[in-house]
N, CA and C atoms as an extended XYZ file, in Angstrom:
435
Properties=species:S:1:pos:R:3:atomname:S:1:resname:S:1:resid:I:1 pbc="F F F"
N       -96.567       -2.692      -72.717 N   MET     1
C       -96.073       -3.824      -72.297 CA  MET     1
C       -96.310       -4.368      -70.649 C   MET     1
N       -96.794       -5.641      -70.941 N   ALA     2
C       -97.151       -6.332      -69.482 CA  ALA     2
C       -96.180       -6.515      -68.416 C   ALA     2
N       -96.424       -6.499      -67.436 N   GLU     3
C       -95.564       -6.039      -66.197 CA  GLU     3
C       -95.237       -7.869      -65.445 C   GLU     3
N       -93.729       -8.402      -65.735 N   ASN     4
C       -93.649       -9.541      -64.980 CA  ASN     4
C       -93.363       -9.395      -63.451 C   ASN     4
N       -94.388       -9.571      -62.387 N   ARG     5
C       -94.333       -9.554      -61.282 CA  ARG     5
C       -93.679      -10.782      -60.520 C   ARG     5
N       -92.643      -10.705      -59.913 N   GLY     6
C       -92.288      -11.743      -58.882 CA  GLY     6
C       -91.432      -12.950      -59.703 C   GLY     6
N       -90.880      -12.538      -61.340 N   GLY     7
C       -89.801      -13.096      -61.636 CA  GLY     7
C       -90.350      -14.360      -62.790 C   GLY     7
N       -91.528      -14.616      -62.870 N   ILE     8
C       -92.210      -15.946      -63.437 CA  ILE     8
C       -91.078      -16.334      -64.859 C   ILE     8
N       -90.877      -17.256      -64.810 N   LYS     9
C       -90.555      -17.872      -66.251 CA  LYS     9
C       -91.204      -18.775      -66.715 C   LYS     9
N       -91.596      -18.799      -68.108 N   VAL    10
C       -92.266      -19.666      -68.574 CA  VAL    10
C       -91.386      -20.573      -70.018 C   VAL    10
N       -90.761      -21.541      -69.564 N   ILE    11
C       -89.731      -22.545      -70.182 CA  ILE    11
C       -90.174      -23.355      -71.273 C   ILE    11
N       -89.861      -23.313      -72.473 N   TYR    12
C       -89.927      -24.451      -73.597 CA  TYR    12
C       -88.712      -24.808      -73.842 C   TYR    12
N       -88.568      -25.807      -74.749 N   PRO    13
C       -87.138      -26.515      -75.090 CA  PRO    13
C       -86.266      -25.520      -75.456 C   PRO    13
N       -86.587      -24.443      -76.555 N   ASP    14
C       -85.773      -23.492      -77.271 CA  ASP    14
C       -85.959      -22.139      -76.767 C   ASP    14
N       -87.032      -21.920      -75.581 N   LEU    15
C       -87.287      -20.745      -75.400 CA  LEU    15
C       -87.407      -20.096      -73.960 C   LEU    15
N       -86.990      -19.423      -73.084 N   VAL    16
C       -87.391      -19.010      -72.096 CA  VAL    16
C       -87.932      -17.964      -72.052 C   VAL    16
N       -89.427      -17.384      -71.500 N   VAL    17
C       -90.183      -16.506      -71.501 CA  VAL    17
C       -89.924      -15.751      -70.128 C   VAL    17
N       -89.520      -14.617      -69.948 N   ASP    18
C       -89.358      -13.987      -68.842 CA  ASP    18
C       -89.854      -12.558      -68.658 C   ASP    18
N       -90.345      -12.295      -70.048 N   LYS    19
C       -90.757      -10.860      -70.062 CA  LYS    19
C       -91.676      -10.890      -71.291 C   LYS    19
N       -92.543       -9.931      -71.541 N   CYS    20
C       -93.462       -9.877      -72.836 CA  CYS    20
C       -92.638       -9.605      -74.028 C   CYS    20
N       -93.000      -10.588      -74.853 N   LEU    21
C       -92.095      -10.441      -76.025 CA  LEU    21
C       -92.748      -11.111      -77.306 C   LEU    21
N       -92.648      -10.644      -78.555 N   ILE    22
C       -92.910      -11.059      -79.485 CA  ILE    22
C       -92.382      -12.554      -79.852 C   ILE    22
N       -92.935      -13.665      -80.156 N   VAL    23
C       -92.488      -14.733      -80.377 CA  VAL    23
C       -92.052      -15.019      -82.068 C   VAL    23
N       -90.842      -15.414      -82.439 N   PRO    24
C       -90.480      -15.774      -83.537 CA  PRO    24
C       -91.523      -16.534      -84.039 C   PRO    24
N       -91.639      -16.524      -85.399 N   GLN    25
C       -92.543      -17.299      -85.743 CA  GLN    25
C       -92.293      -18.955      -86.257 C   GLN    25
N       -90.682      -19.321      -86.023 N   ARG    26
C       -90.521      -20.469      -86.221 CA  ARG    26
C       -90.821      -21.289      -84.774 C   ARG    26
N       -90.509      -20.475      -83.879 N   VAL    27
C       -90.507      -20.716      -82.318 CA  VAL    27
C       -92.402      -20.995      -81.945 C   VAL    27
N       -93.261      -20.104      -82.901 N   ARG    28
C       -94.381      -20.301      -82.751 CA  ARG    28
C       -95.196      -21.304      -83.330 C   ARG    28
N       -94.405      -21.930      -84.379 N   GLU    29
C       -94.747      -23.225      -85.010 CA  GLU    29
C       -94.649      -24.578      -83.910 C   GLU    29
N       -93.363      -24.513      -83.440 N   GLU    30
C       -93.168      -25.426      -82.527 CA  GLU    30
C       -93.684      -25.351      -81.117 C   GLU    30
N       -94.078      -24.561      -80.707 N   ILE    31
C       -95.115      -24.158      -79.601 CA  ILE    31
C       -96.581      -24.641      -79.909 C   ILE    31
N       -96.787      -24.623      -81.167 N   SER    32
C       -98.218      -24.889      -81.259 CA  SER    32
C       -98.717      -26.164      -81.674 C   SER    32
N       -97.107      -26.946      -82.197 N   LYS    33
C       -97.697      -28.140      -83.046 CA  LYS    33
C       -96.782      -29.240      -82.255 C   LYS    33
N       -95.271      -28.967      -81.858 N   GLU    34
C       -94.497      -29.910      -81.432 CA  GLU    34
C       -94.310      -29.972      -80.014 C   GLU    34
N       -94.303      -28.851      -79.246 N   TRP    35
C       -93.548      -28.968      -77.888 CA  TRP    35
C       -94.916      -29.270      -77.105 C   TRP    35
N       -94.823      -29.840      -76.097 N   GLY    36
C       -95.658      -29.841      -75.082 CA  GLY    36
C       -95.968      -28.811      -74.218 C   GLY    36
N       -96.636      -28.932      -72.798 N   PRO    37
C       -96.726      -27.764      -71.858 CA  PRO    37
C       -95.391      -27.091      -71.620 C   PRO    37
N       -95.078      -25.784      -71.171 N   PRO    38
C       -93.779      -25.443      -70.683 CA  PRO    38
C       -93.659      -25.771      -69.146 C   PRO    38
N       -92.559      -25.571      -68.618 N   LYS    39
C       -92.152      -25.701      -67.379 CA  LYS    39
C       -92.313      -24.316      -66.949 C   LYS    39
N       -92.765      -23.983      -65.465 N   VAL    40
C       -92.808      -22.430      -65.238 CA  VAL    40
C       -91.815      -22.468      -63.901 C   VAL    40
N       -91.268      -21.382      -63.799 N   GLN    41
C       -90.437      -21.295      -62.733 CA  GLN    41
C       -91.025      -20.006      -61.974 C   GLN    41
N       -91.023      -20.168      -60.732 N   LEU    42
C       -91.262      -18.856      -60.017 CA  LEU    42
C       -90.359      -18.824      -58.684 C   LEU    42
N       -89.280      -18.013      -59.042 N   PRO    43
C       -88.067      -17.909      -57.976 CA  PRO    43
C       -88.820      -17.082      -56.519 C   PRO    43
N       -89.621      -16.339      -56.716 N   SER    44
C       -90.177      -15.858      -55.373 CA  SER    44
C       -91.140      -16.390      -54.862 C   SER    44
N       -91.524      -17.669      -55.259 N   ALA    45
C       -92.674      -18.487      -54.364 CA  ALA    45
C       -92.237      -18.832      -53.236 C   ALA    45
N       -93.138      -19.075      -52.332 N   ASP    46
C       -93.107      -19.225      -50.808 CA  ASP    46
C       -93.040      -20.730      -50.613 C   ASP    46
N       -91.820      -21.206      -50.322 N   GLU    47
C       -91.809      -22.850      -50.171 CA  GLU    47
C       -92.747      -23.607      -49.225 C   GLU    47
N       -93.282      -22.667      -48.305 N   GLU    48
C       -94.631      -23.197      -47.455 CA  GLU    48
C       -95.884      -22.991      -48.151 C   GLU    48
N       -96.103      -22.353      -49.326 N   LYS    49
C       -97.288      -22.372      -49.708 CA  LYS    49
C       -97.918      -22.988      -50.850 C   LYS    49
N       -99.085      -23.049      -51.557 N   THR    50
C       -99.469      -23.923      -52.562 CA  THR    50
C      -100.337      -22.908      -53.699 C   THR    50
N       -99.699      -23.259      -54.837 N   TYR    51
C       -99.940      -22.244      -56.123 CA  TYR    51
C      -100.889      -22.618      -56.992 C   TYR    51
N      -101.715      -21.812      -57.702 N   THR    52
C      -102.285      -22.276      -59.088 CA  THR    52
C      -101.676      -21.441      -60.158 C   THR    52
N      -101.954      -22.371      -61.160 N   LEU    53
C      -101.383      -21.603      -62.587 CA  LEU    53
C      -102.159      -21.733      -63.606 C   LEU    53
N      -102.656      -20.530      -63.976 N   LEU    54
C      -103.751      -20.306      -65.434 CA  LEU    54
C      -103.028      -19.840      -66.590 C   LEU    54
N      -103.242      -20.485      -67.507 N   MET    55
C      -102.640      -19.831      -69.123 CA  MET    55
C      -104.300      -19.379      -69.515 C   MET    55
N      -104.071      -18.133      -70.207 N   VAL    56
C      -105.088      -17.728      -70.884 CA  VAL    56
C      -104.518      -16.768      -72.268 C   VAL    56
N      -105.677      -16.773      -73.246 N   ASP    57
C      -105.749      -16.154      -74.180 CA  ASP    57
C      -106.560      -15.073      -74.434 C   ASP    57
N      -106.088      -13.646      -74.284 N   PRO    58
C      -107.422      -12.423      -73.766 CA  PRO    58
C      -107.771      -12.103      -75.210 C   PRO    58
N      -106.966      -12.705      -76.098 N   ASP    59
C      -107.403      -11.900      -77.515 CA  ASP    59
C      -108.226      -13.325      -78.127 C   ASP    59
N      -109.040      -14.007      -77.923 N   ALA    60
C      -109.930      -15.181      -78.456 CA  ALA    60
C      -111.169      -14.331      -78.842 C   ALA    60
N      -111.531      -14.948      -80.049 N   PRO    61
C      -110.761      -15.446      -81.100 CA  PRO    61
C      -109.739      -14.382      -81.814 C   PRO    61
N      -110.089      -13.099      -81.820 N   SER    62
C      -108.871      -11.836      -82.482 CA  SER    62
C      -108.737      -10.845      -81.389 C   SER    62
N      -107.914      -10.503      -81.584 N   ARG    63
C      -107.643       -9.127      -80.874 CA  ARG    63
C      -108.579       -8.068      -80.829 C   ARG    63
N      -109.090       -8.127      -82.382 N   GLU    64
C      -110.326       -6.844      -82.695 CA  GLU    64
C      -111.773       -7.447      -81.839 C   GLU    64
N      -112.063       -8.491      -82.285 N   LYS    65
C      -113.332       -9.199      -81.597 CA  LYS    65
C      -113.088      -10.301      -80.437 C   LYS    65
N      -112.512       -9.715      -79.306 N   PRO    66
C      -112.329      -10.859      -78.382 CA  PRO    66
C      -113.180      -11.260      -77.479 C   PRO    66
N      -114.286      -11.735      -78.264 N   SER    67
C      -115.591      -12.425      -77.541 CA  SER    67
C      -115.451      -13.738      -76.788 C   SER    67
N      -114.544      -14.066      -76.788 N   ARG    68
C      -114.123      -15.040      -76.124 CA  ARG    68
C      -113.042      -15.005      -75.235 C   ARG    68
N      -112.703      -13.857      -74.813 N   ALA    69
C      -111.278      -13.426      -74.343 CA  ALA    69
C      -111.361      -13.971      -72.824 C   ALA    69
N      -110.107      -14.284      -72.909 N   PHE    70
C      -109.627      -15.173      -71.725 CA  PHE    70
C      -109.909      -16.273      -71.656 C   PHE    70
N      -109.734      -16.916      -73.067 N   TRP    71
C      -109.805      -18.361      -73.146 CA  TRP    71
C      -108.936      -19.383      -72.244 C   TRP    71
N      -109.326      -20.442      -71.360 N   ARG    72
C      -108.265      -20.594      -70.866 CA  ARG    72
C      -107.518      -21.969      -71.428 C   ARG    72
N      -106.470      -21.811      -71.543 N   HIS    73
C      -105.477      -22.908      -72.087 CA  HIS    73
C      -104.927      -24.200      -71.327 C   HIS    73
N      -105.005      -23.378      -69.910 N   TRP    74
C      -104.521      -24.541      -68.947 CA  TRP    74
C      -104.658      -24.168      -67.611 C   TRP    74
N      -105.061      -25.140      -66.647 N   LEU    75
C      -104.867      -24.690      -65.357 CA  LEU    75
C      -104.886      -25.885      -64.349 C   LEU    75
N      -103.680      -25.327      -63.562 N   LEU    76
C      -103.128      -26.458      -62.624 CA  LEU    76
C      -103.407      -25.720      -61.372 C   LEU    76
N      -103.534      -26.952      -60.416 N   VAL    77
C      -103.749      -26.401      -59.073 CA  VAL    77
C      -102.874      -27.246      -57.912 C   VAL    77
N      -102.593      -26.685      -56.782 N   ASP    78
C      -101.882      -27.488      -55.822 CA  ASP    78
C      -100.463      -27.805      -56.258 C   ASP    78
N       -99.846      -26.783      -56.650 N   ILE    79
C       -98.407      -26.659      -57.247 CA  ILE    79
C       -97.633      -26.226      -55.873 C   ILE    79
N       -96.956      -27.032      -55.093 N   LYS    80
C       -95.981      -26.753      -54.259 CA  LYS    80
C       -95.119      -25.570      -54.561 C   LYS    80
N       -94.930      -24.691      -53.274 N   GLY    81
C       -94.215      -23.633      -53.717 CA  GLY    81
C       -92.686      -23.707      -54.077 C   GLY    81
N       -92.347      -24.861      -53.217 N   GLU    82
C       -90.730      -25.154      -53.356 CA  GLU    82
C       -90.671      -26.006      -54.331 C   GLU    82
N       -91.838      -26.626      -55.403 N   ALA    83
C       -91.234      -27.268      -56.631 CA  ALA    83
C       -91.746      -26.139      -57.615 C   ALA    83
N       -92.470      -25.113      -57.196 N   LEU    84
C       -92.655      -23.941      -58.264 CA  LEU    84
C       -91.111      -22.924      -58.652 C   LEU    84
N       -90.734      -23.053      -57.531 N   LYS    85
C       -89.029      -22.433      -57.411 CA  LYS    85
C       -88.297      -23.292      -58.477 C   LYS    85
N       -88.532      -24.687      -58.418 N   ARG    86
C       -87.272      -25.245      -59.297 CA  ARG    86
C       -87.960      -25.788      -60.533 C   ARG    86
N       -88.960      -25.300      -61.215 N   GLU    87
C       -89.722      -25.583      -62.320 CA  GLU    87
C       -90.390      -27.044      -62.507 C   GLU    87
N       -90.471      -27.496      -61.107 N   ASP    88
C       -91.404      -29.139      -61.125 CA  ASP    88
C       -92.735      -28.609      -61.398 C   ASP    88
N       -93.267      -29.318      -62.082 N   MET    89
C       -95.015      -28.810      -62.538 CA  MET    89
C       -95.717      -30.173      -61.901 C   MET    89
N       -95.356      -30.663      -60.864 N   ARG    90
C       -96.173      -31.802      -60.395 CA  ARG    90
C       -97.541      -31.164      -59.840 C   ARG    90
N       -98.594      -31.480      -60.163 N   ALA    91
C       -99.876      -30.698      -59.916 CA  ALA    91
C      -101.110      -31.637      -60.438 C   ALA    91
N      -102.279      -30.910      -59.939 N   THR    92
C      -103.456      -31.209      -60.440 CA  THR    92
C      -103.774      -30.369      -61.522 C   THR    92
N      -104.483      -31.191      -62.454 N   GLU    93
C      -104.513      -30.440      -63.939 CA  GLU    93
C      -106.165      -30.652      -64.116 C   GLU    93
N      -106.753      -29.188      -63.702 N   LEU    94
C      -107.941      -29.177      -63.943 CA  LEU    94
C      -108.495      -29.055      -65.501 C   LEU    94
N      -107.565      -28.420      -66.069 N   SER    95
C      -107.947      -28.235      -67.745 CA  SER    95
C      -106.364      -28.429      -68.056 C   SER    95
N      -106.696      -29.579      -69.040 N   VAL    96
C      -105.390      -29.963      -69.867 CA  VAL    96
C      -105.041      -28.975      -70.608 C   VAL    96
N      -103.392      -28.973      -70.805 N   GLU    97
C      -103.004      -27.786      -71.531 CA  GLU    97
C      -103.080      -27.970      -73.038 C   GLU    97
N      -103.626      -26.952      -73.788 N   SER    98
C      -104.397      -26.678      -75.175 CA  SER    98
C      -103.213      -26.047      -75.328 C   SER    98
N      -102.580      -26.389      -76.468 N   GLN    99
C      -101.217      -25.570      -77.309 CA  GLN    99
C      -101.820      -24.072      -77.675 C   GLN    99
N      -100.916      -23.248      -77.719 N   PRO   100
C      -101.422      -21.870      -78.328 CA  PRO   100
C      -101.519      -22.164      -79.688 C   PRO   100
N      -102.576      -21.842      -80.357 N   THR   101
C      -102.725      -22.223      -81.954 CA  THR   101
C      -103.530      -21.113      -82.098 C   THR   101
N      -103.159      -20.243      -83.020 N   THR   102
C      -104.274      -19.126      -83.400 CA  THR   102
C      -104.774      -19.094      -84.327 C   THR   102
N      -105.960      -19.135      -84.724 N   PRO   103
C      -106.481      -19.175      -85.861 CA  PRO   103
C      -106.196      -17.989      -87.158 C   PRO   103
N      -106.104      -18.966      -88.362 N   GLN   104
C      -105.550      -18.303      -89.583 CA  GLN   104
C      -106.244      -17.111      -89.594 C   GLN   104
N      -105.504      -15.781      -90.032 N   GLY   105
C      -105.867      -14.559      -89.952 CA  GLY   105
C      -106.637      -13.601      -88.842 C   GLY   105
N      -106.414      -14.214      -87.737 N   THR   106
C      -106.761      -13.247      -86.286 CA  THR   106
C      -105.309      -12.686      -86.013 C   THR   106
N      -104.395      -12.597      -86.317 N   GLY   107
C      -103.360      -11.909      -86.035 CA  GLY   107
C      -102.663      -12.086      -84.725 C   GLY   107
N      -101.556      -11.565      -84.082 N   LEU   108
C      -100.988      -11.981      -83.121 CA  LEU   108
C      -102.009      -12.083      -81.728 C   LEU   108
N      -101.829      -13.200      -80.907 N   HIS   109
C      -102.355      -13.533      -80.075 CA  HIS   109
C      -101.501      -12.858      -78.765 C   HIS   109
N      -102.286      -12.595      -77.512 N   ARG   110
C      -101.062      -12.644      -76.216 CA  ARG   110
C      -101.397      -14.049      -75.552 C   ARG   110
N      -100.686      -14.470      -75.097 N   TYR   111
C      -100.586      -15.660      -73.777 CA  TYR   111
C      -100.092      -15.173      -72.723 C   TYR   111
N      -101.445      -15.286      -71.458 N   GLN   112
C      -100.767      -14.700      -70.096 CA  GLN   112
C      -100.902      -15.989      -69.130 C   GLN   112
N       -99.705      -16.158      -68.383 N   PHE   113
C       -99.641      -16.705      -67.348 CA  PHE   113
C       -99.560      -16.248      -66.278 C   PHE   113
N      -100.799      -16.927      -65.596 N   LEU   114
C      -100.942      -16.149      -63.922 CA  LEU   114
C      -100.949      -16.982      -62.770 C   LEU   114
N       -99.954      -16.648      -61.705 N   VAL   115
C      -100.080      -17.248      -60.694 CA  VAL   115
C      -100.437      -17.158      -59.554 C   VAL   115
N      -101.524      -17.378      -58.946 N   PHE   116
C      -101.965      -17.437      -57.739 CA  PHE   116
C      -101.476      -18.258      -56.550 C   PHE   116
N      -101.797      -17.460      -55.470 N   GLU   117
C      -101.329      -18.396      -54.112 CA  GLU   117
C      -102.972      -19.208      -53.914 C   GLU   117
N      -102.912      -20.087      -53.648 N   GLN   118
C      -104.145      -20.853      -53.086 CA  GLN   118
C      -104.712      -20.440      -51.777 C   GLN   118
N      -105.642      -20.291      -51.454 N   PRO   119
C      -106.144      -20.267      -50.096 CA  PRO   119
C      -105.786      -21.652      -49.140 C   PRO   119
N      -104.867      -21.614      -48.094 N   GLU   120
C      -104.658      -22.741      -47.443 CA  GLU   120
C      -105.546      -23.603      -46.815 C   GLU   120
N      -105.764      -24.739      -46.977 N   GLY   121
C      -106.266      -25.980      -46.902 CA  GLY   121
C      -107.723      -26.088      -47.387 C   GLY   121
N      -107.915      -25.288      -48.762 N   GLN   122
C      -109.063      -25.583      -49.606 CA  GLN   122
C      -108.776      -26.183      -50.821 C   GLN   122
N      -109.732      -27.384      -50.922 N   THR   123
C      -109.157      -27.946      -52.450 CA  THR   123
C      -110.312      -27.020      -53.325 C   THR   123
N      -109.441      -26.907      -54.460 N   LEU   124
C      -110.060      -26.219      -55.653 CA  LEU   124
C      -110.524      -27.214      -56.934 C   LEU   124
N      -111.540      -26.920      -57.360 N   SER   125
C      -111.890      -27.700      -58.296 CA  SER   125
C      -112.975      -26.910      -59.532 C   SER   125
N      -113.159      -27.189      -60.623 N   LEU   126
C      -114.360      -26.401      -61.510 CA  LEU   126
C      -115.659      -26.872      -61.099 C   LEU   126
N      -116.431      -25.869      -61.535 N   SER   127
C      -117.906      -26.134      -61.344 CA  SER   127
C      -118.610      -27.004      -62.698 C   SER   127
N      -119.455      -27.713      -62.322 N   PRO   128
C      -120.013      -28.202      -63.516 CA  PRO   128
C      -120.018      -27.482      -64.674 C   PRO   128
N      -120.471      -26.151      -64.732 N   GLN   129
C      -120.846      -25.177      -65.816 CA  GLN   129
C      -119.207      -24.737      -66.088 C   GLN   129
N      -118.211      -24.715      -65.560 N   GLU   130
C      -116.506      -24.402      -65.770 CA  GLU   130
C      -116.381      -25.741      -66.611 C   GLU   130
N      -116.751      -26.967      -66.120 N   GLU   131
C      -116.267      -28.351      -66.529 CA  GLU   131
C      -116.199      -28.206      -68.073 C   GLU   131
N      -117.819      -27.885      -68.391 N   SER   132
C      -118.324      -27.486      -69.849 CA  SER   132
C      -118.256      -26.382      -70.304 C   SER   132
N      -117.330      -25.373      -69.917 N   SER   133
C      -117.151      -24.091      -70.667 CA  SER   133
C      -116.454      -24.209      -71.774 C   SER   133
N      -116.276      -23.087      -72.661 N   LEU   134
C      -115.535      -22.881      -73.548 CA  LEU   134
C      -114.006      -22.717      -72.899 C   LEU   134
N      -112.909      -23.260      -73.480 N   GLY   135
C      -111.654      -23.409      -72.883 CA  GLY   135
C      -111.318      -24.076      -72.121 C   GLY   135
N      -112.189      -25.145      -71.863 N   ASN   136
C      -112.017      -26.458      -70.798 CA  ASN   136
C      -111.781      -27.321      -71.784 C   ASN   136
N      -110.522      -28.010      -72.025 N   HIS   137
C      -110.424      -29.164      -72.726 CA  HIS   137
C      -110.248      -30.160      -71.995 C   HIS   137
N      -110.195      -30.417      -70.738 N   ALA   138
C      -110.084      -31.508      -70.022 CA  ALA   138
C      -110.947      -32.426      -70.031 C   ALA   138
N      -110.929      -33.806      -70.120 N   ASN   139
C      -112.280      -34.730      -70.189 CA  ASN   139
C      -112.094      -35.128      -68.286 C   ASN   139
N      -111.208      -34.972      -67.651 N   SER   140
C      -111.528      -35.443      -66.354 CA  SER   140
C      -109.580      -34.831      -65.874 C   SER   140
N      -109.734      -34.950      -64.474 N   THR   141
C      -108.982      -34.228      -63.880 CA  THR   141
C      -107.930      -35.448      -63.698 C   THR   141
N      -106.325      -34.841      -63.562 N   LYS   142
C      -105.124      -35.919      -63.612 CA  LYS   142
C      -104.405      -35.227      -63.088 C   LYS   142
N      -103.425      -35.924      -62.657 N   THR   143
C      -101.852      -35.176      -61.961 CA  THR   143
C      -101.192      -34.968      -63.210 C   THR   143
N      -100.381      -33.833      -63.173 N   HIS   144
C       -99.594      -33.594      -64.177 CA  HIS   144
C       -98.329      -33.638      -63.601 C   HIS   144
N       -97.065      -34.311      -64.441 N   ASN   145
C       -95.762      -34.555      -64.012 CA  ASN   145
C       -95.424      -33.705      -64.915 C   ASN   145
């Protein structure tokens, strides 16, 4: 079972994820087809710091053969700590959120949300190789609200 350090909460319209869990089938379908990006809350965020949020699938394309492990589903940078405490997701989106849709016949997948404190005074961006890499569905950098 994955540990939830710092109390991170991933918030969808009918689901709050604050621990490792198996999402019911009905909700999986809504997440993958109907709902947009979740809101994320980190109550332990330092209000004076800036953070990066990364959503990955370590089981791509399947848990038995994760040859594309840690497929990048979403990457946000420049999230202000005080905003992260309130579920305010205003940030620079380096990889547009790609809904978690598992290929048929690949079993259950884990989706991990990772929050990192950004180095002070540094601008984060993707390298040209990362821009074109698997798991990056962004055509351009945009501000996410």
